Phi, psi and omega in degrees: 000132180278170180295321180296318178294319180297319179293327178292326179286335184256043181291326184241126178253124180265132176240125177276130179276150180270109184264124177256154174303152185310315185264006184299311181293335177283332185256358183223154176238140182259146176228142183242140178168192179262122179283140177225150174290137178294140187293333182223346180248112183292337181269011181233158174233159175244137178238109180276115189292320180220088191295337181262005181281153175284337178253087184285135170226154183211160176250151177233126180229152171284133184302326180294340180275353180271120183266338181191158180224131176246134175286137175241165177300143179292154174261143179229132178268180185293339176279349180097006179281130180246149175230149181282134176243149179207163173250125182252129178258117184250139180299133177301136180093353178287159177265124175234166178238128175251125185235136175233093178294148176207162180266127179281125182213152174275112184265358182283342179280352184278000000 
């Protein structure tokens, strides 16, 4: 089959919409990132918001507070390394931790 014939067959693209319950968006907040296993707590997950950034920040949630997970397209850096991305829906009112690690340095000497 040639490319022209293939394109004729693919004139219409059907997209299935992701339907959520009516009150889902009112009762949940979404966060996007790369999921990682928590280093010492089995009932928690870590969500790295921008895994290829030099300034890493992450979210920490209790797994029981997560109501749903959506797969998103993977991210790929220039070296060809890919990471899984997802959207995590967390119940409104849950306790989460937002962390931004940094190096402590004296900047007055510069």
